[in-house]
C-alpha positions in Angstrom: -5.6 14.2 15.4 -3.1 16.9 16.5 -2.7 19.8 14.1 1.0 20.4 14.9 2.6 17.3 13.4 1.7 18.3 9.8 4.0 20.3 7.6 2.6 22.5 4.8 4.1 23.3 1.4 2.7 25.7 -1.1 3.1 24.3 -4.6 1.7 27.1 -6.7 -0.4 30.3 -6.6 -2.3 31.2 -9.7 -3.9 34.6 -10.5 -6.9 34.9 -12.8 -8.5 38.2 -14.0 -12.0 39.0 -15.0 -12.5 42.3 -16.8 -15.4 44.5 -15.6 -16.5 48.0 -16.6 -14.3 49.6 -14.1 -11.2 47.5 -14.8 -9.9 44.0 -13.9 -10.7 42.1 -10.8 -8.2 39.4 -9.7 -8.8 36.1 -7.9 -6.2 33.7 -6.7 -6.0 29.9 -6.5 -3.5 28.3 -4.1 -2.4 24.6 -4.3 -1.1 23.4 -0.9 0.1 20.0 0.2 0.2 18.9 3.9 1.9 15.8 5.3 3.5 14.3 8.4 6.4 12.5 6.6 5.1 9.2 8.1 2.7 8.1 5.4 -0.1 10.6 5.6 -0.4 13.4 2.9 -3.2 15.6 1.6 -3.7 18.1 -1.2 -6.0 21.1 -1.4 -6.8 23.8 -3.9 -8.3 26.9 -2.4 -9.7 30.0 -4.3 -10.4 33.5 -3.0 -10.1 37.2 -3.8 -6.9 37.4 -1.6 -3.8 35.1 -1.5 -3.8 34.5 2.3 -7.4 33.4 2.4 -6.9 31.2 -0.6 -3.9 29.5 1.1 -5.9 29.0 4.3 -8.7 27.4 2.4 -6.3 25.2 0.6 -4.8 24.0 3.9 -8.2 23.2 5.3 -9.1 21.2 2.1 -5.8 19.4 2.3 -6.3 18.3 5.9 -9.7 16.9 5.0 -8.3 14.9 2.1 -5.6 13.0 3.8 -4.4 9.7 2.2 -2.5 6.8 3.9 0.6 5.9 1.8 1.9 2.4 2.2 5.7 2.7 2.6 8.2 -0.1 2.4 11.6 1.0 3.8 11.3 4.6 2.5 10.0 3.7 -1.0 6.7 2.7 -2.6 5.7 -0.9 -2.9 5.4 -1.1 -6.7 5.5 0.9 -10.0 2.4 2.9 -10.9 1.3 5.2 -13.7 -1.8 7.4 -13.4 -3.3 10.0 -15.7 -5.3 13.0 -14.7 -6.5 15.2 -17.5 -3.7 15.3 -20.1 -1.0 14.9 -17.4 0.5 11.5 -16.6 2.8 10.6 -13.7 5.0 7.5 -13.4 6.2 6.5 -10.0 8.8 3.8 -9.6 10.4 2.3 -6.5 14.1 3.0 -5.9 16.9 1.4 -4.0 17.8 2.9 -0.6 20.1 6.0 -1.0 18.6 7.0 -4.3 16.7 10.0 -3.0 13.5 11.6 -4.5 14.2 12.0 -8.2 11.2 14.1 -9.2 9.9 17.4 -10.5 8.9 20.2 -8.2 5.3 19.1 -7.7 5.7 15.4 -7.2 8.8 16.0 -5.0 6.8 18.2 -2.6 4.0 15.6 -2.3 6.3 12.6 -2.0 8.6 14.2 0.6 5.7 15.2 2.8 4.3 11.7 2.5 7.6 10.3 3.9 8.9 8.7 0.7 12.7 9.0 0.7 13.7 6.9 -2.4 11.6 7.1 -5.6 12.0 7.7 -9.3 9.3 9.7 -11.1 8.6 11.0 -14.6 6.0 13.5 -15.7 4.5 12.6 -19.1 2.2 14.7 -21.3 1.1 18.1 -19.9 3.2 19.5 -17.1 0.3 21.5 -15.6 1.1 21.7 -11.9 -2.5 21.2 -10.7 -3.1 18.1 -12.9 0.3 16.6 -12.0 -0.5 17.1 -8.3 -3.9 15.4 -8.7 -2.3 12.5 -10.7 0.4 12.0 -8.0 -2.2 11.9 -5.2 -4.3 9.4 -7.2 -1.2 7.3 -7.7 -0.5 7.3 -3.9 -4.2 6.4 -3.3 -3.9 3.4 -5.6 -0.7 1.9 -4.1 -1.2 -1.5 -2.4 1.2 -3.7 -0.4 1.5 -7.4 -1.2 -0.4 -8.2 2.0 -3.3 -6.1 0.9 -3.4 -7.9 -2.5 -3.2 -11.4 -0.8 -6.0 -10.5 1.5 -8.2 -9.3 -1.4 -7.4 -12.4 -3.5 -8.3 -14.8 -0.6 -11.7 -13.1 -0.2 -12.4 -13.4 -3.9 -11.5 -17.1 -4.0 -13.4 -18.0 -0.9 
């Protein structure tokens, strides 16, 4: 798998502090999405004492967690709603030419997955990390009609 065909997008960098006797010590968490815009996308959350190391870790985790997204003419095969924590994401297929109607986090993930037409809505908490995980889980659960037919034939037989 060549490394060069993937694009990376940083979604969010968070800073946390722990107070010690001599003062505060900071740690950073970076949420990064990688994708090839042809149906493969991955998400990674890396944590470290410095931002560049956290971003590098996140990129490595994202490359390890790649998901195949079934695309049908630039959109997703069916509507889906997934909850992660208190965040819920609704993904809905759209007609060609609609574009990616989405918030910052789902937009980054869907664009790098290769989706060009989709409608989304973030429900509940708008926490970027939970929204990102919910979006990835929604993409994991997508099935084409051929997949469903194949599964149903196996169940009947």
